[in-house]
N, C-alpha and C positions, 0 to 999 in steps of 0.2 A: 504494500500500500504506500502511496506517495502522499505526503502532507506538506503544506506550505506554511511556514511560520511568518506571519505578517506583522506589521508594526504593533498591533494591539496585543500580540502574544509574546513578542520579544521582551525579555527581562522579567517574565513572570514564571512562577513554578508551573510545570506541566507534568501531569501524570498520565501514563499510558497503561491501560488495563486490558487483559485478555481473560475472559471468563467462559467456562464451560462446565458441564456436569460429567461425572465419571472419573475413572482412574487413568485415562489417557494422558500420556506425558507430552507436553508441547513446550516450544521455546519461543520467546518473544525477544526480538532484537531491534535496536534503533541504529540506523546507518546514516551517514551524511550523504550529500549529493554525489560524492565520488565512490560510494559503496564501501566506505571505510567504517568498520564496526565501532560504535560508540559505547554500547552497553547491551548485554544479553542477560536474560533470566530464564530459568527452566523450572517447571513444576507440573503438578497434577491438580486439576480442578480450578486452577486460576493462577495467574502470575501478573506482576505489575512492575513498571519502571517508575520510580517516584523522584520528585524534586529536580527535574531537569529544567535548566534555564538555557534556552537556545537563542542564538542570533537569528535574524531574519534570513530566510532562504528555504531551499528544498531539502527534505529528509525522506527516508524510506523506513517503513515499519515492516519487518520480516517475521512471518509466522511460519513455524515449521514443526514437524513431528511425524509420528507414524500415521499413515492414512487411516481415517476413521470417519467416513461419510455419514454415519449414523449419530455422530457426536458433534453437533454444530457449536460454534463459539460466537461470542460477542466481543467486539473490539471497541474500546472507548478511549478518546483522547480529550482530556479536560484541563483547563487552566484552573489551578487550585488557589491562586493568590499571588500577590506581589512578592518578589524575591526580597529577602531580608539580609542585611549585610553580614550578620554573625552566623548564618546557617549555610552549610555547604551547598554548592551548586553542582549537580550532575550534568554531564559526565566528568568525573574526576578520578577515574581508575588509574590514570597514568600521572607521573610527576609533572609532565609538561602541561597538564590540564588542571593542576592543583587549585583548589579554592583558597582565596586569601583569608588569612587570620587578620583581624582588625585590632587596632590599639584599644587597650582596656586599662586605664590608669597608667602605671609604669610598664605594663606588660602587654600581652596580646591574648585574644580568646576567640573561640568559635565553637560550633556544635554541628552535629550531623546525625544521620540515621543509617544504620547498616541493614541492607537486605540480605538475602541468602548468600553466604560465602562472598562477602563484599570487601572491596578495598577502596579506601578513600584517601586522598592526598590533600594536605593543607600547606600553603606557602606563607612564609613570614620573611619580611625584609628587615633585618636588624641594622641599626645605625649606632653611631657613637663609639666609645671605646670598647674593645673586647671585654667580656665579663662572663661570669658563670650564670646559668639559667636552670630553673626547674621546669621541666616539660611534663605536665600531668594530663592524662586522659582518663576521665571517670565516666562510668556508665555501665550499660548492660550489653551482653553479647560480644564483648571484646575478646580477641584471641591473641593479638600481637600488635605492638607499637614500635616503630623504628624511626630514627632520625636519619634523613638523607642529606647529602651535600647538594650543591647547585647542579651537579651533573646527574643526579638521580641515584647515586650509589649509597647504600646503607653504611653508616659509620657508627651508629650506636643502636642497641636494642634495649628497650625499656624493661624494667623489672616489675613483676606483679606486686601490687599493694592491695590493701583491703578494698579500696573503692575502684580499682582499675589497674593502670600501669603508670610508672613514673620514671623519668630520666633525671637524675640528680647531678648537679655540677657539670652540666653540659657547657663547654667553653665555646661560645659562638662569636666569631669575628664578624665585622660588618659585611652585609651581603645577604643573599637569599639562602634560606634553609627550608627543608620540607619535612613535615611530619606525616608518616604513613600509618594509617589505622586499618587493621584487618579484623574481621569477625563476621557474625551473623545475627540478624534479627535483634537489634537493640539501638537505643538512643544514647548519645554520649556527648561530653563536653571536653574541649581541648583548651588548656591554659598554659601560657608561658609567663613565668614570673622571674624577674631579674634578681640575682643573689649578690651582685657586686663583684669586684675584681678578685682574682684568685690569690691564694698564698703563693708567693714565688717559689717556695720550697715544696709545694704540693703538686701531685700529678694533675694533668688537664685532660679531661675526657672530651672527645673520643681519642683514645690512644691504643686501641686494640691491635692496630697494624703497625708494622715497622716504620712505614712512611709517616 
C-alpha cells in the first residue's frame, strides 16, 4: 500500500495498525519511497507500528505472511497527536536516525516506548568542558542499554539497577553521543545528569578497549 504524508500529517505521531482474527502470523513493515525498510513488526492477531513522525513524501506499507484467504485483515493509519519534544520519534532503530534528548536543567532527558524486540536510539550533543555523567534508563521491558560514540560503535554497557540500567562516571567530551535502548513491551525514561570533572588520578570510562 502506498501512502502520502502531506503537510497536515508531517510532524505528528502516526500509528499504523494491522488487525485480524486467528493465529495466522503476519508482518507489517513501513518503507520509504526508495523501498528502504524503516520498521517491521511481526505477530498473530494484530500488530502495530507506533509513534512514527514522518516528513512529507511517499511511503509504502508492506503486509506479508502465509497465504490465508479465509482470514481477512484491516489496515488503519491514524494520526494520534502532535509530536512532543521529550518523546522518541520512530523510526529510530539505527544510530543515524536517533531521536534527540532535550536539555533538562543541567542535564538532558527523554522517554520512549518499546514494542516487541525493539531498539531505540537517542542522540545528545554535549558542550562545555569534558566531565563525568550519569546515564540512567528507568522503566519496564528493558533488556540492555549501551553508550555509542558518534560513529555508532558501542563503548560502554550499562549495569542493571533496581529501576532499570545505569552508566556511572561516563566521561563525555564535547560532541555527539548516542544512547541505545533495547527491550520489549515497556515505557521508559532516559536521563543524563552531569557529575562534574573527574579525579585526575581516577580511571575514565569508557576504557574497556586498549585505544
